[in-house]
C-alpha positions as CSV (number, residue, x, y, z in Angstrom):
1,M,-53.7,69.4,-46.8
2,A,-54.2,70.9,-50.2
3,S,-54.4,74.6,-50.5
4,F,-57.6,76.4,-51.6
5,S,-56.3,77.1,-55.0
6,A,-55.0,73.6,-55.5
7,T,-58.4,72.2,-54.5
8,I,-60.3,74.2,-57.1
9,S,-57.5,73.6,-59.7
10,A,-57.0,75.0,-63.1
11,W,-60.7,74.7,-64.2
12,A,-61.5,77.8,-62.1
13,E,-59.1,79.9,-64.0
14,K,-61.4,79.7,-67.0
15,V,-64.2,81.4,-65.1
16,P,-62.9,83.9,-62.5
17,E,-66.3,84.2,-61.0
18,A,-66.0,80.5,-60.1
19,I,-63.2,81.1,-57.7
20,E,-65.2,83.8,-55.9
21,A,-68.2,81.6,-55.8
22,V,-66.3,78.6,-54.3
23,L,-64.6,80.8,-51.7
24,K,-67.7,82.7,-50.5
25,E,-70.0,79.7,-50.6
26,S,-67.4,77.6,-48.8
27,A,-67.2,80.3,-46.1
28,Q,-70.9,80.3,-45.7
29,D,-70.9,76.5,-45.5
30,L,-68.2,76.7,-42.8
31,V,-70.4,79.0,-40.7
32,R,-73.3,76.6,-41.1
33,E,-71.0,73.7,-40.0
34,M,-69.8,75.7,-36.9
35,Q,-73.4,76.4,-35.9
36,A,-74.4,72.8,-36.5
37,E,-71.6,71.5,-34.3
38,L,-72.5,74.0,-31.6
39,N,-76.1,72.8,-31.7
40,R,-75.0,69.2,-31.6
41,L,-72.6,69.6,-28.7
42,V,-74.4,72.1,-26.6
43,Y,-78.0,72.9,-27.5
44,D,-79.1,69.3,-28.5
45,A,-77.3,67.7,-25.5
46,P,-79.1,66.9,-22.3
47,P,-79.4,69.9,-19.9
48,A,-76.5,70.4,-17.5
49,P,-77.1,69.1,-13.9
50,S,-76.4,72.7,-12.7
51,G,-79.8,73.7,-14.1
52,Y,-78.3,76.4,-16.3
53,V,-80.9,77.7,-18.7
54,R,-79.9,77.7,-22.3
55,T,-80.7,81.1,-23.9
56,G,-79.2,80.6,-27.4
57,F,-76.9,83.5,-26.7
58,L,-73.7,81.7,-27.6
59,R,-75.1,80.6,-30.9
60,A,-76.4,84.1,-31.7
61,S,-73.1,85.7,-30.8
62,L,-71.3,84.5,-33.9
63,V,-70.0,87.4,-36.1
64,A,-67.9,87.8,-39.2
65,S,-65.3,90.5,-39.8
66,T,-62.7,91.3,-42.4
67,E,-60.9,93.7,-39.9
68,A,-60.1,91.7,-36.8
69,M,-61.0,88.6,-34.9
70,P,-64.2,89.1,-32.9
71,Q,-63.5,89.3,-29.2
72,L,-65.2,87.5,-26.3
73,V,-66.7,90.7,-24.8
74,R,-70.5,90.2,-24.6
75,D,-72.3,89.1,-21.4
76,N,-75.2,86.7,-21.6
77,P,-78.4,88.7,-21.2
78,G,-79.9,85.8,-19.2
79,A,-83.0,85.7,-21.4
80,P,-83.7,83.7,-24.5
81,V,-82.1,85.1,-27.6
82,S,-83.4,84.6,-31.1
83,A,-81.4,86.0,-34.0
84,D,-81.0,85.4,-37.7
85,E,-77.6,84.0,-37.3
86,M,-76.6,84.2,-40.9
87,A,-77.9,87.7,-42.1
88,G,-75.0,89.8,-40.9
89,I,-72.5,87.1,-41.6
90,I,-73.6,86.7,-45.2
91,L,-73.3,90.4,-45.7
92,V,-69.7,90.4,-44.5
93,I,-68.8,87.3,-46.6
94,N,-70.4,88.7,-49.7
95,G,-68.5,92.0,-49.2
96,W,-65.2,90.1,-48.7
97,D,-62.9,90.2,-51.7
98,G,-61.0,87.0,-50.7
99,G,-57.7,88.9,-50.7
100,G,-57.6,89.4,-46.9
101,T,-58.6,87.3,-43.9
102,L,-62.1,86.5,-43.0
103,Y,-62.5,86.2,-39.3
104,L,-65.4,84.2,-37.8
105,G,-65.8,84.2,-34.0
106,Y,-68.2,84.1,-31.1
107,T,-68.5,87.2,-28.9
108,A,-70.2,85.6,-25.9
109,R,-67.8,86.1,-23.0
110,Y,-68.3,82.5,-21.7
111,G,-67.7,80.9,-25.2
112,Y,-64.1,79.9,-24.4
113,H,-65.2,78.1,-21.2
114,V,-67.7,76.1,-23.2
115,F,-65.1,75.4,-25.8
116,V,-62.3,74.1,-23.5
117,G,-64.6,72.9,-20.6
118,A,-64.5,74.7,-17.3
119,N,-65.4,73.8,-13.7
120,G,-65.4,70.1,-14.5
121,T,-67.5,70.3,-17.7
122,V,-66.6,68.4,-20.8
123,P,-64.9,70.5,-23.5
124,K,-67.1,71.2,-26.6
125,P,-64.6,72.1,-29.3
126,W,-67.2,72.9,-32.0
127,V,-65.1,75.4,-33.8
128,T,-62.2,72.9,-34.2
129,L,-64.5,70.2,-35.4
130,A,-66.0,72.5,-38.0
131,A,-62.6,73.8,-39.1
132,Q,-61.3,70.2,-39.6
133,K,-64.0,69.9,-42.4
134,W,-62.7,72.9,-44.4
135,N,-61.1,70.8,-47.2
136,E,-64.2,68.7,-47.5
137,I,-66.4,71.8,-47.6
138,V,-64.3,73.4,-50.3
139,Q,-64.2,70.2,-52.4
140,R,-68.0,69.8,-52.1
141,R,-68.6,73.4,-53.0
142,A,-66.0,73.3,-55.9
143,A,-67.9,70.3,-57.4
144,A,-71.2,72.2,-57.2
145,V,-69.8,75.4,-58.7
146,K,-68.0,73.5,-61.4
147,A,-71.3,71.8,-62.4
148,A,-73.2,75.1,-62.2
149,F,-70.7,76.8,-64.5
150,G,-70.6,73.8,-66.9
151,L,-66.8,73.2,-66.3
């Protein structure tokens, strides 16, 4: 697996803003990929036989931080949740200098059980599936930024 800096190579050194653009836009693309995988595996799947009502809370519980990994601490309110899932995350990503760690995580208390499968349910490893696409995301974003900067 190539490192981030190896993926964007020497061309980005010519335009320092290109490195920041690739990094931040790749992080935003990763968030979109995480949410797309969650939708595919959970929200677009047939309803569970248990009759559990999907509220959208797990999807809406995604947060970004530059301080620490978000914790699974929030209980499902039991009612439909609608949120602009990207607004707060984009603010954190845009404020991130790239020098430290960017943490992306879900805060719904039951998120881990959905991820690994619990009580006989099938695991839905949406975060892992999205993370496996990181190199592809960076390469795609690097090509777009390279073209935008005329490099």
